[in-house]
Backbone and ligand atoms as CSV (ligand in chain L), in Angstrom:
chain,resi,resn,atom,element,x,y,z
A,1,UNK,N,N,158.360,78.360,55.589
A,1,UNK,CA,C,157.334,79.092,54.779
A,1,UNK,C,C,156.021,78.463,54.803
A,2,UNK,N,N,155.031,79.346,54.942
A,2,UNK,CA,C,153.610,79.171,54.902
A,2,UNK,C,C,153.201,78.616,53.334
A,3,UNK,N,N,152.364,77.662,53.270
A,3,UNK,CA,C,151.713,77.326,52.084
A,3,UNK,C,C,151.331,78.719,51.529
A,4,UNK,N,N,151.307,78.751,49.915
A,4,UNK,CA,C,150.734,79.702,49.178
A,4,UNK,C,C,149.243,79.812,49.526
A,5,UNK,N,N,148.959,80.847,49.784
A,5,UNK,CA,C,147.293,80.941,49.840
A,5,UNK,C,C,146.261,80.882,48.440
A,6,UNK,N,N,145.407,80.177,48.515
A,6,UNK,CA,C,144.854,79.957,47.170
A,6,UNK,C,C,143.486,80.943,47.430
A,7,UNK,N,N,142.896,81.356,46.381
A,7,UNK,CA,C,141.735,82.193,46.387
A,7,UNK,C,C,140.437,81.593,46.936
A,8,UNK,N,N,139.987,81.909,48.042
A,8,UNK,CA,C,138.960,81.087,48.825
A,8,UNK,C,C,137.965,82.342,49.445
A,9,UNK,N,N,136.890,81.844,50.080
A,9,UNK,CA,C,135.959,82.915,50.807
A,9,UNK,C,C,136.786,83.341,52.003
A,10,UNK,N,N,136.756,84.719,52.048
A,10,UNK,CA,C,137.318,85.231,53.168
A,10,UNK,C,C,138.866,85.731,53.266
A,11,UNK,N,N,139.086,85.789,51.962
A,11,UNK,CA,C,140.382,86.223,51.601
A,11,UNK,C,C,140.176,87.333,50.676
A,12,UNK,N,N,141.337,88.246,50.966
A,12,UNK,CA,C,141.246,89.656,50.117
A,12,UNK,C,C,142.196,89.147,48.895
A,13,UNK,N,N,141.722,89.472,47.828
A,13,UNK,CA,C,142.517,89.130,46.541
A,13,UNK,C,C,142.671,90.683,45.821
A,14,UNK,N,N,143.837,90.711,45.277
A,14,UNK,CA,C,144.281,91.890,44.662
A,14,UNK,C,C,144.234,91.369,42.907
A,15,UNK,N,N,143.453,92.331,42.182
A,15,UNK,CA,C,143.686,91.757,40.598
A,15,UNK,C,C,144.207,93.040,39.798
A,16,UNK,N,N,144.746,92.637,38.619
A,16,UNK,CA,C,144.799,93.655,37.585
A,16,UNK,C,C,143.797,93.143,36.634
A,17,UNK,N,N,143.226,93.892,36.063
A,17,UNK,CA,C,141.972,93.487,34.832
A,17,UNK,C,C,141.957,94.197,33.819
A,18,UNK,N,N,141.566,93.535,32.722
A,18,UNK,CA,C,141.143,94.445,31.552
A,18,UNK,C,C,139.713,93.830,31.037
A,19,UNK,N,N,138.488,94.811,30.983
A,19,UNK,CA,C,137.192,94.316,30.712
A,19,UNK,C,C,136.973,94.699,29.239
A,20,UNK,N,N,136.490,93.826,28.487
A,20,UNK,CA,C,136.113,94.115,26.856
A,20,UNK,C,C,134.753,93.733,26.934
A,21,UNK,N,N,134.082,94.182,25.546
A,21,UNK,CA,C,132.600,93.634,25.354
A,21,UNK,C,C,133.067,92.510,24.025
A,22,UNK,N,N,131.767,92.198,23.570
A,22,UNK,CA,C,131.932,91.464,22.715
A,22,UNK,C,C,132.732,91.755,21.301
A,23,UNK,N,N,132.714,93.075,21.243
A,23,UNK,CA,C,133.349,93.758,20.062
A,23,UNK,C,C,135.003,93.833,20.132
A,24,UNK,N,N,135.405,93.654,21.567
A,24,UNK,CA,C,136.719,93.893,21.996
A,24,UNK,C,C,137.016,95.157,22.510
A,25,UNK,N,N,135.960,95.940,22.449
A,25,UNK,CA,C,136.122,97.496,23.054
A,25,UNK,C,C,136.210,97.418,24.529
A,26,UNK,N,N,137.419,98.135,24.970
A,26,UNK,CA,C,137.670,98.108,26.362
A,26,UNK,C,C,136.673,99.255,27.126
A,27,UNK,N,N,136.114,98.371,28.071
A,27,UNK,CA,C,135.166,99.008,28.944
A,27,UNK,C,C,135.749,99.630,30.218
A,28,UNK,N,N,136.644,98.809,30.806
A,28,UNK,CA,C,137.029,99.131,32.001
A,28,UNK,C,C,138.701,98.277,32.038
A,29,UNK,N,N,139.446,98.914,32.934
A,29,UNK,CA,C,140.718,98.403,33.090
A,29,UNK,C,C,141.485,99.305,34.064
A,30,UNK,N,N,142.225,98.289,35.029
A,30,UNK,CA,C,143.001,99.217,35.958
A,30,UNK,C,C,144.623,98.665,35.810
A,31,UNK,N,N,144.824,98.249,34.384
A,31,UNK,CA,C,146.226,98.064,34.012
A,31,UNK,C,C,147.213,99.260,34.286
A,32,UNK,N,N,148.167,99.061,35.088
A,32,UNK,CA,C,149.240,100.277,35.177
A,32,UNK,C,C,148.705,101.150,36.083
A,33,UNK,N,N,147.525,100.885,36.942
A,33,UNK,CA,C,146.885,101.798,38.195
A,33,UNK,C,C,147.002,100.806,39.441
A,34,UNK,N,N,145.920,101.132,40.223
A,34,UNK,CA,C,145.867,100.720,41.611
A,34,UNK,C,C,145.208,99.192,41.417
A,35,UNK,N,N,145.791,98.292,41.889
A,35,UNK,CA,C,145.092,96.832,41.894
A,35,UNK,C,C,143.679,97.061,42.372
A,36,UNK,N,N,142.709,96.196,41.864
A,36,UNK,CA,C,141.512,95.958,42.542
A,36,UNK,C,C,141.352,95.110,43.712
A,37,UNK,N,N,141.178,95.395,44.864
A,37,UNK,CA,C,141.180,94.668,45.952
A,37,UNK,C,C,139.587,94.325,46.417
A,38,UNK,N,N,139.464,93.110,46.543
A,38,UNK,CA,C,137.942,92.799,46.798
A,38,UNK,C,C,138.088,91.310,47.895
A,39,UNK,N,N,136.868,91.467,48.792
A,39,UNK,CA,C,136.911,90.422,49.655
A,39,UNK,C,C,135.963,89.203,49.223
A,40,UNK,N,N,136.947,87.913,48.774
A,40,UNK,CA,C,136.282,86.734,48.120
A,40,UNK,C,C,135.198,86.194,48.864
A,41,UNK,N,N,134.174,85.892,47.795
A,41,UNK,CA,C,133.020,85.232,48.529
A,41,UNK,C,C,131.998,86.139,49.139
A,42,UNK,N,N,131.871,87.418,48.991
A,42,UNK,CA,C,131.022,88.275,49.320
A,42,UNK,C,C,130.198,89.095,48.661
A,43,UNK,N,N,130.337,88.547,47.205
A,43,UNK,CA,C,129.558,89.139,46.010
A,43,UNK,C,C,129.901,90.602,45.844
A,44,UNK,N,N,131.275,90.755,45.854
A,44,UNK,CA,C,131.730,92.110,45.616
A,44,UNK,C,C,131.994,92.338,44.086
A,45,UNK,N,N,132.300,91.429,43.287
A,45,UNK,CA,C,132.774,91.315,41.932
A,45,UNK,C,C,131.591,90.371,41.199
A,46,UNK,N,N,131.488,90.538,40.083
A,46,UNK,CA,C,130.527,89.663,39.369
A,46,UNK,C,C,130.533,88.289,39.581
A,47,UNK,N,N,129.407,87.542,39.874
A,47,UNK,CA,C,129.635,86.251,40.125
A,47,UNK,C,C,130.372,85.293,39.161
A,48,UNK,N,N,130.210,85.655,37.916
A,48,UNK,CA,C,131.129,84.711,36.861
A,48,UNK,C,C,132.680,84.814,37.020
A,49,UNK,N,N,133.063,85.991,37.560
A,49,UNK,CA,C,134.512,86.207,37.646
A,49,UNK,C,C,134.728,85.612,38.976
A,50,UNK,N,N,133.838,85.844,39.776
A,50,UNK,CA,C,134.389,85.415,41.253
A,50,UNK,C,C,134.481,83.604,41.261
A,51,UNK,N,N,133.447,83.149,40.582
A,51,UNK,CA,C,133.780,81.635,40.586
A,51,UNK,C,C,134.633,81.223,39.774
A,52,UNK,N,N,135.348,81.841,38.627
A,52,UNK,CA,C,136.428,81.577,37.945
A,52,UNK,C,C,137.725,81.579,38.525
A,53,UNK,N,N,137.677,82.471,39.423
A,53,UNK,CA,C,138.810,82.724,40.244
A,53,UNK,C,C,139.157,81.818,41.471
A,54,UNK,N,N,138.250,81.061,41.947
A,54,UNK,CA,C,138.016,80.354,43.293
A,54,UNK,C,C,139.214,79.413,43.010
A,55,UNK,N,N,140.122,79.325,44.152
A,55,UNK,CA,C,141.124,78.002,44.186
A,55,UNK,C,C,142.484,78.497,43.366
A,56,UNK,N,N,142.420,79.764,42.641
A,56,UNK,CA,C,143.711,80.152,42.035
A,56,UNK,C,C,144.792,80.691,42.867
A,57,UNK,N,N,145.956,80.520,42.544
A,57,UNK,CA,C,147.053,81.120,43.428
A,57,UNK,C,C,147.426,82.604,42.835
A,58,UNK,N,N,148.465,83.061,43.477
A,58,UNK,CA,C,148.837,84.498,43.021
A,58,UNK,C,C,149.810,84.275,41.833
A,59,UNK,N,N,149.751,84.958,40.800
A,59,UNK,CA,C,150.338,84.815,39.679
A,59,UNK,C,C,149.465,84.191,38.552
A,60,UNK,N,N,148.517,83.910,38.916
A,60,UNK,CA,C,147.489,83.100,38.001
A,60,UNK,C,C,146.932,84.186,36.980
A,61,UNK,N,N,146.833,83.878,35.544
A,61,UNK,CA,C,146.473,84.860,34.632
A,61,UNK,C,C,145.585,84.215,33.687
A,62,UNK,N,N,144.490,84.866,33.494
A,62,UNK,CA,C,143.401,84.015,32.787
A,62,UNK,C,C,142.508,84.890,32.123
A,63,UNK,N,N,141.826,84.415,30.932
A,63,UNK,CA,C,140.547,85.053,30.478
A,63,UNK,C,C,139.422,84.205,30.464
A,64,UNK,N,N,138.560,85.179,31.121
A,64,UNK,CA,C,137.253,84.750,31.611
A,64,UNK,C,C,136.004,85.359,30.977
A,65,UNK,N,N,135.082,84.407,30.299
A,65,UNK,CA,C,134.034,85.090,29.658
A,65,UNK,C,C,132.713,84.779,30.331
A,66,UNK,N,N,132.124,85.926,30.887
A,66,UNK,CA,C,130.985,85.898,31.772
A,66,UNK,C,C,129.674,86.262,31.187
A,67,UNK,N,N,128.702,85.431,30.913
A,67,UNK,CA,C,127.423,85.655,30.334
A,67,UNK,C,C,126.685,86.779,31.266
A,68,UNK,N,N,125.761,87.763,30.349
A,68,UNK,CA,C,124.947,88.553,31.324
A,68,UNK,C,C,124.394,87.949,32.795
A,69,UNK,N,N,123.946,86.939,32.855
A,69,UNK,CA,C,123.288,86.595,33.831
A,69,UNK,C,C,124.282,86.199,35.050
A,70,UNK,N,N,125.354,85.884,34.540
A,70,UNK,CA,C,126.648,86.013,35.784
A,70,UNK,C,C,127.322,87.234,36.118
A,71,UNK,N,N,126.844,88.047,35.110
A,71,UNK,CA,C,127.678,89.414,35.007
A,71,UNK,C,C,126.715,90.550,35.909
A,72,UNK,N,N,126.328,91.314,35.095
A,72,UNK,CA,C,125.539,92.554,35.662
A,72,UNK,C,C,124.088,92.409,35.324
A,73,UNK,N,N,123.819,91.124,35.137
A,73,UNK,CA,C,122.152,90.729,34.763
A,73,UNK,C,C,121.879,91.024,33.412
A,74,UNK,N,N,120.571,90.400,33.246
A,74,UNK,CA,C,120.018,90.474,31.905
A,74,UNK,C,C,119.526,91.993,31.817
A,75,UNK,N,N,119.341,92.619,30.769
A,75,UNK,CA,C,118.611,93.895,30.612
A,75,UNK,C,C,116.979,93.715,31.056
A,76,UNK,N,N,116.607,94.296,31.925
A,76,UNK,CA,C,115.376,94.217,32.483
A,76,UNK,C,C,114.297,95.523,31.738
A,77,UNK,N,N,113.445,95.169,31.032
A,77,UNK,CA,C,112.550,96.226,30.327
A,77,UNK,C,C,111.844,96.989,31.404
A,78,UNK,N,N,111.545,96.075,32.621
A,78,UNK,CA,C,110.519,96.903,33.569
A,78,UNK,C,C,111.449,98.047,34.390
A,79,UNK,N,N,112.904,98.144,33.987
A,79,UNK,CA,C,113.455,99.099,34.696
A,79,UNK,C,C,113.590,100.262,33.690
A,80,UNK,N,N,112.864,100.408,32.475
A,80,UNK,CA,C,112.938,101.512,31.850
A,80,UNK,C,C,111.535,102.000,32.145
A,81,UNK,N,N,111.863,103.372,32.516
A,81,UNK,CA,C,110.517,103.936,32.752
A,81,UNK,C,C,110.633,105.617,32.114
A,82,UNK,N,N,109.143,105.927,31.868
A,82,UNK,CA,C,109.003,107.063,31.334
A,82,UNK,C,C,108.130,108.076,32.504
A,83,UNK,N,N,108.888,109.299,32.142
A,83,UNK,CA,C,108.273,110.272,33.419
A,83,UNK,C,C,107.905,111.488,32.451
A,84,UNK,N,N,107.125,112.429,33.098
A,84,UNK,CA,C,106.779,113.600,32.598
A,84,UNK,C,C,107.903,114.595,32.743
A,85,UNK,N,N,108.284,115.313,31.650
A,85,UNK,CA,C,109.288,116.205,31.487
A,85,UNK,C,C,109.375,117.162,32.495
A,86,UNK,N,N,108.137,117.846,32.972
A,86,UNK,CA,C,107.913,118.584,33.855
A,86,UNK,C,C,108.326,118.254,35.456
A,87,UNK,N,N,108.917,117.043,35.596
A,87,UNK,CA,C,109.411,116.709,36.864
A,87,UNK,C,C,110.817,117.051,37.011
A,88,UNK,N,N,111.483,117.487,35.876
A,88,UNK,CA,C,112.836,118.032,36.031
A,88,UNK,C,C,113.092,119.460,36.010
A,89,UNK,N,N,113.830,119.772,36.737
A,89,UNK,CA,C,113.869,121.201,37.089
A,89,UNK,C,C,115.292,121.755,36.062
A,90,UNK,N,N,115.795,121.055,35.239
A,90,UNK,CA,C,116.864,121.241,34.431
A,90,UNK,C,C,116.412,120.499,33.305
A,91,UNK,N,N,117.412,120.692,31.878
A,91,UNK,CA,C,117.237,120.283,30.681
A,91,UNK,C,C,118.003,118.935,30.654
A,92,UNK,N,N,117.057,117.805,30.783
A,92,UNK,CA,C,118.014,116.651,30.784
A,92,UNK,C,C,118.272,116.058,29.251
A,93,UNK,N,N,119.550,115.274,29.284
A,93,UNK,CA,C,119.972,115.070,27.683
A,93,UNK,C,C,120.315,113.600,27.652
A,94,UNK,N,N,120.039,113.147,26.446
A,94,UNK,CA,C,120.321,111.503,26.434
A,94,UNK,C,C,121.754,111.301,26.876
A,95,UNK,N,N,121.857,110.286,27.314
A,95,UNK,CA,C,123.199,109.739,27.851
A,95,UNK,C,C,123.550,110.359,28.971
A,96,UNK,N,N,122.935,111.178,29.713
A,96,UNK,CA,C,122.879,111.717,30.846
A,96,UNK,C,C,122.925,110.544,31.997
A,97,UNK,N,N,123.902,110.616,32.963
A,97,UNK,CA,C,123.442,109.529,34.134
A,97,UNK,C,C,122.739,110.479,35.384
A,98,UNK,N,N,121.635,110.129,36.032
A,98,UNK,CA,C,121.001,110.782,36.950
A,98,UNK,C,C,120.799,110.010,38.082
A,99,UNK,N,N,121.082,110.329,39.178
A,99,UNK,CA,C,120.762,109.664,40.559
A,99,UNK,C,C,119.601,109.862,41.076
A,100,UNK,N,N,118.728,108.781,41.287
A,100,UNK,CA,C,117.404,108.619,42.031
A,100,UNK,C,C,117.517,108.363,43.503
A,101,UNK,N,N,117.148,109.236,44.246
A,101,UNK,CA,C,117.404,108.850,45.743
A,101,UNK,C,C,116.052,107.889,45.932
A,102,UNK,N,N,116.712,106.781,46.968
A,102,UNK,CA,C,115.656,105.607,47.251
A,102,UNK,C,C,115.053,106.044,48.828
A,103,UNK,N,N,113.895,105.586,49.012
A,103,UNK,CA,C,113.172,106.141,50.205
A,103,UNK,C,C,114.032,105.517,51.430
A,104,UNK,N,N,114.718,104.263,51.247
A,104,UNK,CA,C,115.361,103.695,52.285
A,104,UNK,C,C,116.871,104.298,52.404
A,105,UNK,N,N,117.175,105.276,51.590
A,105,UNK,CA,C,118.547,105.889,51.642
A,105,UNK,C,C,119.236,105.389,50.410
A,106,UNK,N,N,120.508,105.966,50.063
A,106,UNK,CA,C,121.217,105.633,49.094
A,106,UNK,C,C,120.496,105.927,47.601
A,107,UNK,N,N,121.174,105.755,46.402
A,107,UNK,CA,C,120.657,106.011,45.373
A,107,UNK,C,C,120.841,105.238,44.132
A,108,UNK,N,N,120.339,105.264,43.222
A,108,UNK,CA,C,120.155,104.269,42.121
A,108,UNK,C,C,120.452,105.196,41.025
A,109,UNK,N,N,121.484,104.840,39.958
A,109,UNK,CA,C,121.933,105.498,38.600
A,109,UNK,C,C,120.796,105.316,37.579
A,110,UNK,N,N,120.368,106.249,37.012
A,110,UNK,CA,C,119.320,106.079,35.623
A,110,UNK,C,C,120.279,106.765,34.486
A,111,UNK,N,N,120.202,106.142,33.659
A,111,UNK,CA,C,120.824,106.980,32.177
A,111,UNK,C,C,119.439,107.380,31.467
A,112,UNK,N,N,119.682,108.601,31.012
A,112,UNK,CA,C,118.514,109.200,30.065
A,112,UNK,C,C,118.847,108.599,28.754
A,113,UNK,N,N,117.719,107.867,28.325
A,113,UNK,CA,C,117.660,107.311,27.036
A,113,UNK,C,C,117.243,108.033,26.003
A,114,UNK,N,N,115.855,108.734,26.136
A,114,UNK,CA,C,115.378,109.649,25.198
A,114,UNK,C,C,114.930,110.931,25.793
A,115,UNK,N,N,115.017,111.865,25.225
A,115,UNK,CA,C,114.181,113.048,25.670
A,115,UNK,C,C,113.097,113.785,24.639
A,116,UNK,N,N,111.783,113.668,24.988
A,116,UNK,CA,C,110.933,114.222,24.048
A,116,UNK,C,C,110.295,115.308,24.641
A,117,UNK,N,N,109.410,116.117,24.074
A,117,UNK,CA,C,108.678,117.461,24.513
A,117,UNK,C,C,108.205,117.156,25.654
A,118,UNK,N,N,107.164,116.109,25.795
A,118,UNK,CA,C,106.712,116.105,27.010
A,118,UNK,C,C,107.211,115.002,28.057
A,119,UNK,N,N,108.133,114.133,27.401
A,119,UNK,CA,C,108.363,112.819,28.440
A,119,UNK,C,C,109.998,112.793,28.356
A,120,UNK,N,N,110.373,112.199,29.499
A,120,UNK,CA,C,111.880,111.680,29.579
A,120,UNK,C,C,111.966,110.115,29.759
A,121,UNK,N,N,112.563,109.592,29.165
A,121,UNK,CA,C,112.576,107.980,29.221
A,121,UNK,C,C,113.866,107.774,29.867
A,122,UNK,N,N,113.918,107.000,30.945
A,122,UNK,CA,C,114.924,106.534,31.987
A,122,UNK,C,C,115.297,105.112,31.931
A,123,UNK,N,N,116.533,104.678,31.905
A,123,UNK,CA,C,116.778,103.228,31.823
A,123,UNK,C,C,117.542,103.049,33.295
A,124,UNK,N,N,117.032,102.070,34.113
A,124,UNK,CA,C,117.549,102.064,35.618
A,124,UNK,C,C,118.512,100.714,35.349
A,125,UNK,N,N,118.680,100.036,34.370
A,125,UNK,CA,C,119.625,98.675,34.341
A,125,UNK,C,C,120.730,99.282,34.621
A,126,UNK,N,N,121.657,98.454,35.136
A,126,UNK,CA,C,122.997,98.664,35.210
A,126,UNK,C,C,123.636,98.908,33.526
A,127,UNK,N,N,124.646,99.934,33.409
A,127,UNK,CA,C,124.840,100.195,32.146
A,127,UNK,C,C,125.572,99.139,31.337
A,128,UNK,N,N,125.986,97.972,32.123
A,128,UNK,CA,C,126.651,96.632,31.372
A,128,UNK,C,C,125.500,95.452,31.511
A,129,UNK,N,N,124.378,95.915,32.022
A,129,UNK,CA,C,123.352,94.747,31.976
A,129,UNK,C,C,123.230,94.133,30.598
A,130,UNK,N,N,122.847,93.145,30.428
A,130,UNK,CA,C,122.740,92.587,29.157
A,130,UNK,C,C,123.943,92.066,28.231
A,131,UNK,N,N,125.189,92.765,28.685
A,131,UNK,CA,C,126.483,92.521,27.916
A,131,UNK,C,C,127.137,91.226,28.513
A,132,UNK,N,N,127.686,90.657,27.643
A,132,UNK,CA,C,128.806,89.398,27.776
A,132,UNK,C,C,129.852,90.072,28.188
A,133,UNK,N,N,130.624,89.819,29.359
A,133,UNK,CA,C,131.884,90.365,29.756
A,133,UNK,C,C,133.143,89.635,29.476
A,134,UNK,N,N,133.978,90.331,28.902
A,134,UNK,CA,C,135.399,89.312,28.659
A,134,UNK,C,C,136.333,89.976,29.570
A,135,UNK,N,N,136.832,89.080,30.476
A,135,UNK,CA,C,138.006,89.700,31.504
A,135,UNK,C,C,139.303,89.018,31.216
A,136,UNK,N,N,140.316,89.908,31.259
A,136,UNK,CA,C,141.400,89.260,31.286
A,136,UNK,C,C,142.281,89.877,32.624
A,137,UNK,N,N,142.498,88.716,33.542
A,137,UNK,CA,C,142.632,88.920,34.820
A,137,UNK,C,C,144.036,88.452,35.241
A,138,UNK,N,N,144.742,89.065,36.129
A,138,UNK,CA,C,146.067,88.681,36.502
A,138,UNK,C,C,145.846,88.706,38.091
A,139,UNK,N,N,146.176,87.596,38.828
A,139,UNK,CA,C,146.160,87.679,40.380
A,139,UNK,C,C,147.480,88.154,40.886
A,140,UNK,N,N,147.246,89.272,41.709
A,140,UNK,CA,C,148.419,90.125,42.255
A,140,UNK,C,C,148.741,89.589,43.550
A,141,UNK,N,N,147.441,89.285,44.365
A,141,UNK,CA,C,147.751,89.140,45.895
A,141,UNK,C,C,146.523,88.268,46.326
A,142,UNK,N,N,147.001,87.284,47.334
A,142,UNK,CA,C,145.836,86.480,47.800
A,142,UNK,C,C,146.349,86.593,49.366
A,143,UNK,N,N,145.389,87.071,50.212
A,143,UNK,CA,C,145.763,86.951,51.586
A,143,UNK,C,C,144.416,86.832,52.419
A,144,UNK,N,N,144.597,86.154,53.571
A,144,UNK,CA,C,143.390,86.150,54.828
A,144,UNK,C,C,143.082,87.476,54.897
A,145,UNK,N,N,141.788,87.605,54.961
A,145,UNK,CA,C,141.007,88.919,55.426
A,145,UNK,C,C,141.470,89.047,56.923
A,146,UNK,N,N,141.570,90.303,57.238
A,146,UNK,CA,C,141.738,90.631,58.948
A,146,UNK,C,C,140.210,90.413,59.296
A,147,UNK,N,N,140.222,90.444,60.775
A,147,UNK,CA,C,138.912,90.515,61.445
A,147,UNK,C,C,138.143,91.561,61.173
A,148,UNK,N,N,138.784,92.916,61.118
A,148,UNK,CA,C,138.157,94.069,60.705
A,148,UNK,C,C,137.383,93.902,59.337
A,149,UNK,N,N,138.059,93.498,58.425
A,149,UNK,CA,C,137.702,93.432,56.896
A,149,UNK,C,C,136.483,92.579,57.150
A,150,UNK,N,N,136.468,91.369,57.867
A,150,UNK,CA,C,135.176,90.537,57.569
A,150,UNK,C,C,134.097,91.187,58.449
A,151,UNK,N,N,134.345,91.842,59.460
A,151,UNK,CA,C,133.424,92.744,60.263
A,151,UNK,C,C,132.747,93.646,59.179
A,152,UNK,N,N,133.725,94.558,58.457
A,152,UNK,CA,C,132.903,95.469,57.523
A,152,UNK,C,C,132.520,94.933,56.197
A,153,UNK,N,N,132.987,93.449,55.650
A,153,UNK,CA,C,132.475,93.014,54.815
A,153,UNK,C,C,133.010,93.604,53.413
A,154,UNK,N,N,134.280,94.080,53.441
A,154,UNK,CA,C,135.171,94.442,52.323
A,154,UNK,C,C,136.510,94.621,52.685
A,155,UNK,N,N,137.123,94.516,51.421
A,155,UNK,CA,C,138.784,94.706,51.818
A,155,UNK,C,C,139.117,95.968,52.133
A,156,UNK,N,N,140.196,96.313,52.798
A,156,UNK,CA,C,140.947,97.605,53.095
A,156,UNK,C,C,141.973,97.567,52.390
A,157,UNK,N,N,142.677,98.800,52.258
A,157,UNK,CA,C,143.794,99.003,51.455
A,157,UNK,C,C,144.970,98.388,52.046
A,158,UNK,N,N,145.812,97.789,50.786
A,158,UNK,CA,C,147.240,97.251,51.363
A,158,UNK,C,C,148.287,98.460,51.648
A,159,UNK,N,N,148.051,99.653,51.367
A,159,UNK,CA,C,148.956,100.833,51.464
A,159,UNK,C,C,148.553,101.895,52.282
A,160,UNK,N,N,149.448,102.711,52.788
A,160,UNK,CA,C,149.360,103.830,53.559
A,160,UNK,C,C,148.631,103.169,54.760
A,161,UNK,N,N,147.986,104.179,55.623
A,161,UNK,CA,C,147.551,103.794,57.100
A,161,UNK,C,C,146.244,103.337,56.882
A,162,UNK,N,N,145.676,102.856,55.817
A,162,UNK,CA,C,144.335,102.473,56.184
A,162,UNK,C,C,143.408,103.408,56.382
A,163,UNK,N,N,142.170,103.156,57.173
A,163,UNK,CA,C,141.130,104.303,57.427
A,163,UNK,C,C,141.035,104.375,59.037
A,164,UNK,N,N,140.934,105.349,59.457
A,164,UNK,CA,C,140.581,105.762,60.938
A,164,UNK,C,C,139.122,105.300,60.967
A,165,UNK,N,N,138.550,105.389,62.231
A,165,UNK,CA,C,137.299,105.097,62.441
A,165,UNK,C,C,136.453,106.254,62.020
A,166,UNK,N,N,136.960,107.509,62.326
A,166,UNK,CA,C,136.338,108.889,61.930
A,166,UNK,C,C,136.122,109.098,60.256
A,167,UNK,N,N,136.838,108.501,59.902
A,167,UNK,CA,C,136.872,108.797,58.361
A,167,UNK,C,C,136.263,107.497,57.693
A,168,UNK,N,N,135.719,106.551,58.421
A,168,UNK,CA,C,135.124,105.338,57.863
A,168,UNK,C,C,133.924,104.904,58.611
A,169,UNK,N,N,132.941,105.765,58.424
A,169,UNK,CA,C,131.550,105.641,59.019
A,169,UNK,C,C,131.074,104.519,58.386
A,170,UNK,N,N,130.187,103.645,59.059
A,170,UNK,CA,C,129.698,102.267,57.954
A,170,UNK,C,C,128.613,102.996,57.160
A,171,UNK,N,N,128.207,104.156,57.371
A,171,UNK,CA,C,127.134,104.612,56.589
A,171,UNK,C,C,127.876,105.239,55.125
A,172,UNK,N,N,129.138,105.128,55.230
A,172,UNK,CA,C,129.689,105.818,53.885
A,172,UNK,C,C,130.402,104.530,53.194
A,173,UNK,N,N,130.284,103.335,53.420
A,173,UNK,CA,C,130.655,102.421,52.676
A,173,UNK,C,C,130.188,102.217,51.183
A,174,UNK,N,N,130.817,101.924,50.352
A,174,UNK,CA,C,130.296,101.658,49.045
A,174,UNK,C,C,129.932,100.346,48.670
A,175,UNK,N,N,128.581,100.182,48.435
A,175,UNK,CA,C,128.333,99.125,47.972
A,175,UNK,C,C,127.455,98.999,46.584
L,1,ZN,ZN,ZN,135.824,99.031,56.261
């Protein structure tokens, strides 16, 4: 029997989690669904949670409180922008999420905060920026990453056939 692997860099970790805010309101969860698999040590989950899980074995269950700076960052007022309403070819609505394309490719989500007659206020902060995150996590799996996963910089699925090269161009990776 090999020794049970512990959570460490370049390992693929599978988790079940429930994320709540300070008020106990559930923000996200995968309980009863697909486990979340990530490549440890590569900044794929919020730093506060990644740090808390280091060195833990399969079956470990814990509650982790992550302050904004270790989560999705503090709320940055510089990321709130006001633009002319005439720039929109549609009627933006408060609460709507818009994708702004970046010159270097990819896109960033902006939440519409306020719509006035002449202007529209957008917030480019992560929706969870400034929030303290409360995670309830259970470690479902710990294994060494494959060479391919390390090369790609992310975990591949533990079920099915994985993905072929044709359906997995590097341009399509989610980050
Ligand atoms: Zn890949």
